[in-house]
N, C-alpha and C positions, 0 to 999 in steps of 0.2 A: 418280827417286832412285837414286843410285849407292851400292850397298851393298858391304861388304867381308867377306872371310873373315879368320881370325886369321893367315893366311899373308901373303906379300908381294904377292899379286896381288889387285887390286880388280876387282870385276865388277858389271855391271848386272843388277838383278833384273827380274822380269816386271812389277812395278808401274809400269813406264815406258810400258806400252802406250798407244797413242793411243785414246783412248776417243771471272746468273750467278745478298738475295732480290729486291731491287729492282734496276732497271736504272740504269746511270750516267746522269747528266744529259746530255741530248743536246747542250747547248751547251758542254760542257767541252772539246771538241776536234773538229776536222773529220775525224778518222780514222774511216773507215766501219765498222770492226769493233769500235769502242770499246764498243758496246752489249753485246758478248759478255763484256766484262771486269767481271763482277760483283764480283770480288775487289778491284779498284782502288777501287770505290765503298765496299765494306765497310770498308776501312781509311782512307777519307777523303782519298785522294790528290788528287782534283780541287780540294778546298778548299785543300789545302796549296800547290798550284801558284801561288796568288796571293801566297804568301810566298817560295817558293824552287822552283827546278826542277833544282837540283844542278849548275848551270853551273860548269865549271872543275874539278870533282872527278873524279879518275880511279878507276874501279871495276875491280878485278881479277876476271877470270873464269877460274878454274882448273877445266877441265872437258874435254869432248870436242872442244873447238874452237868455231868459230863459222862460220856461212855468211858469208864475207867480202864477198860481193856482194849480200847481202840488202837490199832496198829500205828496210827499217825499221831497219837496223843499220849499214850501211856508213859512213854519215856520222858515226857516233860512235866508230868504231874508230880509235884513234890509234897503237897499237902491238900487234903480235901475233907469236907464235912457236910453235914446237913444242919441248916438253921431253921428248919420248919418247926412251928409251934414253940418258939423260944420267947415270944412276947417282947422282942427287942433286946433280950439279954444274950450277948454273944458268948458268955461263959457257959450257956446251956447248949451251944451248938455241939452236936455229936452224931455219930452214925455215918451212913453211906451217902456220898454225893452222886451215886449212880443216876444218870439221866433216865427219865421215863417219858420224855416228850420229843427230844431231838434238837431243840433250839439252842441250848447251852453248848452242846457238842459242836454244832455248826459254827457258832460264834468263836469258840475256842480254837477251831481249826484255822479260821481266817487270821487270827492273831498270831498263832504259834505252832501250827502243825510242823512236824519234823521235816527237814529238807534233806535230800540226798540219801534217803533210806530205801530207795527203789520201789516204793509203794505210794499210791495216792497223790497227795498234793504237798505244797509248801506253804507255811504261814509267813506273814509279813516279818515277824521276828522269830525265826525258826529255832533259835537257841535259847529263847526266853524260857523261864520256868512258870508253871501254872499252879496257882493256889485257888482252889475252887470251893465256893459255898453254894450249896443247893438251897434255894429259897422258894422254889415253885414246886408244888405237887401237881403234876400234870400241867394244866394250863392256868392255874390260879395260885395266888399267894397273898399273904397278909403283909401290909406295908411294914409292920413291926419286924417281920422276919427279914425283909429286904435290908432294913437298917442293921439288924444283927449280922447279916451276911457281910455287909460293907465293913463293919467293925472287925469281924473275924479275919477277913483276908488281909486287912491292913495290919492287924496285930500279929499276923503270921508272915509279915515281910513284904506284902505286895506294895510296889512303888507306882503302879498304875492300876486303876480299877475300872473294868469295863461294865457299864450299866446299860445294856440293850433293853431298856424298859419302855421309855417313851410315854407319851400320853399325858393325861391331866395331872398326875401326881407331881410332875415337875412344876406345873403352873401353881398348884397349891403350895408346893414347897417354897418356891421363890417368893410368892406374893405374901404368904401368911407365916413364913418362918416355921413351917411344920417340922415334925421330927425327922422327916425324910431329908430336909435341908440340913438338919443337924448331923445326919449320917454322912452326907457329902462333905460337910465342913470338918467332920472328924477325920476323914481321909486326908484332906488337904493340910490340916494342921499337923498331922503326923507324918508328913513327907510324901504322900501319895497323890497322884493326879487322877481325879475322877473323869471319866469320858462317858457322856450321856448321849444316847440316841434321841434325836429331836421328836420322834414320833411319826406315826403313819396316819395322821388325822386329817390331812388336807385333801379330803375326798373329792371336793368340788372345784379344786384349783383356785380357791378364793383367797389364799394366803392367810387362812385361819388355822388355829390349832394351838400347839404349845408355843407360847410367845412371851410370857412374862417370867423371865429368869432372874431379873434383878441383878444383884452382884454375886450370884452364886459362883464359887471358885471351881469351875469345871469346864472342860472343852465340850461344847454342844455341837452335835454332828447331824447334818441333814444328808440326804442321799441323792446321788446322781445315777442315771441309767447308763446303758451301754453306749449311748450316743453322746455322753458327757454333758447332758443337760439335766437340770433338776428333775427328779422323778415325780410323776403326777401325785403320788401318795405322800410325798415327803412334807411333813409339817415345817413351817418356817422356823428359823432360829430366833426370830423376834429380837428382844433386847439383850440377848446373851452377850456378855462382853468378850467371850472367847468362842467364836463360832466359825465353822467351816463346813464344807461338804466333802463326801468321799463316796466311792462306788458302793451302791446298795442294790443294783439290779434295776431293770426297767419295770418289772412287775406288770400286772394287768393281764387281761385275757388275750390282748393282741400280741404280747411278747412271747417269744419262744423260750424254752428252757435255757438255751445258751446265752440269752440276754440277761440272765440272773446270775447269782453268785454261787459258785461251786465250792463245796467244802465238806468236811467230815460230817457225819450224821449218825443218829441212832434210830433203830427200828426194832420193835419187839421181836425177839426170837431170832434176830440176825446179828452177824458180827461184821465189823469193819465196813460200815456203810458210808456212802457219800451221796450227796444230792444237791439240788439247786433250791435256793430260797431267795426272796427279795424283800427288802425293807430297810428302814434306817437302822434296824438291829444289825444288819450286815455291814452298813457303812461304819458304824462306831468302832468295831474291832480292827478295821484298817488303821484308824487313828491310834487306837490302843497299841497296836504293834509298832507303829511309827514312834510313839513315845518311848517304848522299850528300847528301840534302836538308839535313840538319842541319849537316854539315860546310861546305856552301856558305853557311850562315848565319853561319859563323865560330866554331862551337863546337869545342872541343878534342875529342880522341877520348874522353877520360874523360867530358866533359860530354855528348857525344852518346850514349854508352852509358847513362848515368844518365837522360837525358831520355827515351829510348825506353822504358826500364823503368818510369819513374815516370808515364807517360801512357797506359799500356795500358788497354783496356776489361776489365771484370771478367768474363771468360769463363773457366770452369774449364779447367784444363790436363790433367785426367785423372790416373790413378793414377801413383804414384811420380814426381811432378813437384813436389816440395815447395816449391822456390824459384822456380817459374815465376810470372811476374807477371800473365799474362793475354794478351789478344790485341792485337796491334799496332794503334795508332791514329795514323796519320800526321798527320792534321789537328791533333790535340791536341799531338803532339810538336813540330810546327813553329810552334805558336802561332796557327794559323789559327782555332781555336776554343778555348774554355776547357775 
């Protein structure tokens, strides 16, 4: 999860450290590590693939970049750039989107890793296309660059934009109408659905953290653990009008690796890496992938948002999440099950 301070610099918190209840069906894909993806089974993605795989839908990843040569991602990357040091001007985005931290690669794999290629894992929308804007240099970024990244991926065809950022910038955005909010509204006004991680700030279980979203036009996503209850770190969804939860991993010292989310990863000097992470950053791309599946079925952005919210499972969202609808159910959303 990428968290933020009230200033203009965005930083990664320690919840990103590398650390599913039934196993996914063995015949769902020939990807050898699919059995580690308990979260994909929890939301019913294998059943949904009989209806839609997200083909033709561009997914925007605004993050630390992506491992451009990863065996499970390279075939899905259609456009990529760096928006670092652009001062909010998306026309200045240029250069490589190569990940140098790992977070963006992990997020991208959850949403859209290639299925049935005989390696690694499968994404929620395995035939979606990836449009990537690198806005973080290592673990930090300027908020202006995040806005530039949002605009760039939308202008290059993204119909859903994953923002696994979390933290206070969204509170500032919604409450004070900041430039970040304008970036989110830019996406919505131009036909794309923003998907925001609620943040990893609820450290003491007090139901505090990112809460004031106002009327922001975005799906706000909290995290559930392997036991299908809200994760202890997950910030509440507060007054967000479109809110739900999705698997983000159990997290914490007591959890084992297998209780977290397995996906593609980047590590310096190594190729085709995979690993476990936990956070609302991991929950958001499950929803992003689900949006891509629905858009590929021909739904409008408004219809896709309402379908996702109307078909959730009745999982409690935790304190200070009054409008949260429950946990994502991809199979029900796509019509694969009633």
